[in-house]
C-alpha positions in Angstrom: 158.2 63.3 8.3 155.1 65.5 8.7 152.9 62.4 9.2 155.1 61.3 12.0 154.9 64.8 13.6 151.1 64.8 13.4 151.0 61.8 15.8 153.2 63.5 18.5 151.7 65.0 21.6 151.9 68.8 21.7 154.7 68.6 24.4 156.7 66.2 22.3 156.1 68.3 19.2 157.7 71.3 21.0 161.1 69.6 20.9 160.8 68.4 17.3 159.2 71.3 15.4 158.6 74.6 17.2 156.8 76.2 14.3 154.3 73.4 14.0 153.9 73.4 17.8 153.1 77.2 17.7 150.6 76.8 14.9 148.8 74.0 16.8 148.9 76.0 20.0 147.4 79.1 18.3 144.6 76.9 16.9 143.8 75.4 20.3 143.8 78.9 21.8 141.4 80.1 19.1 139.1 77.1 19.6 139.1 77.6 23.4 140.6 74.2 24.0 142.7 75.3 26.9 142.8 71.8 28.5 144.7 70.5 25.5 147.5 73.1 25.6 151.1 72.3 26.5 151.0 74.8 29.3 154.6 74.3 30.5 156.2 75.1 27.2 153.6 77.8 26.5 154.5 79.6 29.7 158.2 79.3 28.8 157.6 80.8 25.4 155.6 83.7 26.6 158.3 84.4 29.2 160.9 84.3 26.4 159.0 86.9 24.4 160.0 89.6 26.9 163.6 88.4 27.0 163.9 88.5 23.2 162.6 92.1 23.1 165.0 93.1 25.8 167.9 91.4 24.0 167.0 93.3 20.7 167.2 96.6 22.6 170.5 95.7 24.3 171.9 94.6 21.0 171.2 98.0 19.5 172.7 99.7 22.5 175.9 97.6 22.3 176.2 98.3 18.6 176.0 102.1 19.2 178.5 102.0 22.0 180.8 99.7 20.0 180.8 102.1 17.0 181.1 105.2 19.2 184.3 103.7 20.7 185.7 102.9 17.3 184.7 106.5 16.1 186.5 108.1 19.0 189.6 105.8 19.2 190.2 105.2 15.5 189.4 108.5 13.9 191.6 107.7 11.0 189.4 104.8 10.0 186.0 106.5 10.4 183.6 105.4 7.7 180.2 106.1 6.4 179.3 102.6 7.5 180.1 103.3 11.1 178.0 106.5 11.0 175.1 104.7 9.4 175.2 101.9 12.0 175.0 104.4 14.8 172.2 106.2 13.1 170.3 103.0 12.3 170.5 101.6 15.8 169.3 104.8 17.3 166.2 104.6 15.1 165.8 100.9 16.1 166.0 101.9 19.8 163.3 104.6 19.3 161.1 101.9 17.5 161.6 99.3 20.3 160.7 101.8 23.0 157.6 103.0 21.1 156.5 99.4 20.5 157.4 98.2 24.1 157.5 101.2 26.5 158.3 98.9 29.5 161.8 98.4 27.9 162.6 102.0 29.1 163.5 100.4 32.5 166.6 98.9 30.8 167.8 102.4 30.0 169.4 103.1 33.3 173.0 103.3 34.5 173.3 99.6 35.2 172.0 98.7 31.7 174.3 101.1 30.0 177.3 99.7 32.0 176.4 96.1 31.2 176.0 96.9 27.5 179.3 98.9 27.5 181.4 96.0 28.9 180.5 93.9 25.9 180.8 96.8 23.4 184.3 97.6 24.9 185.5 94.0 24.3 184.0 94.0 20.7 185.7 97.4 20.0 189.1 96.0 21.2 188.7 92.9 19.0 187.7 94.8 15.9 190.2 97.6 16.2 193.1 95.4 17.3 193.7 98.0 20.0 194.4 96.8 23.6 191.3 96.6 25.8 193.0 99.0 28.2 192.8 101.7 25.4 189.1 102.0 26.1 187.8 103.4 29.4 186.8 100.7 31.9 183.5 102.5 32.6 181.2 103.9 30.0 182.3 107.4 29.0 178.9 108.2 27.5 175.7 109.3 29.2 172.3 107.9 27.9 171.5 111.3 26.5 174.6 111.2 24.3 174.1 107.6 23.3 170.7 108.4 21.9 171.5 111.9 20.6 171.4 112.1 16.8 173.8 115.0 16.9 176.5 113.2 18.9 179.3 113.0 18.1 179.1 116.3 16.3 181.1 115.1 13.2 179.0 111.9 12.8 176.7 113.5 10.2 179.7 114.7 8.1 180.4 111.1 6.8 
């Protein structure tokens, strides 16, 4: 199979083996052979890098919101696992923002509401509570979502 892949053009290789495509692309870049690059796919991949980083941040935000909703609306089922997930994802968000400061633009009211809509649906599914149990709009401000001391009983688990 590898022998067949080695005869493919870089553009065709992109569709067959993205890892091999990226290794060849890196080598061409290092060698300065820019005219041999698969520019169309290279541009797409560089564009996707930012999307992947944004998606990682949004995933952490959604997980925090999801677990905060479960924490608030199913207090009888609170667990150390929920508390640890909230704490872990807060650390992840701090790391993402330190590594990629431009992601801070996602932390605005629109980003919070977008993440909340998904988190609300996930909380309803996981808790078996009706969706209408949870507020339609996000009940948490950014400061609270990222605050290690919120909710106050989180660290008691």
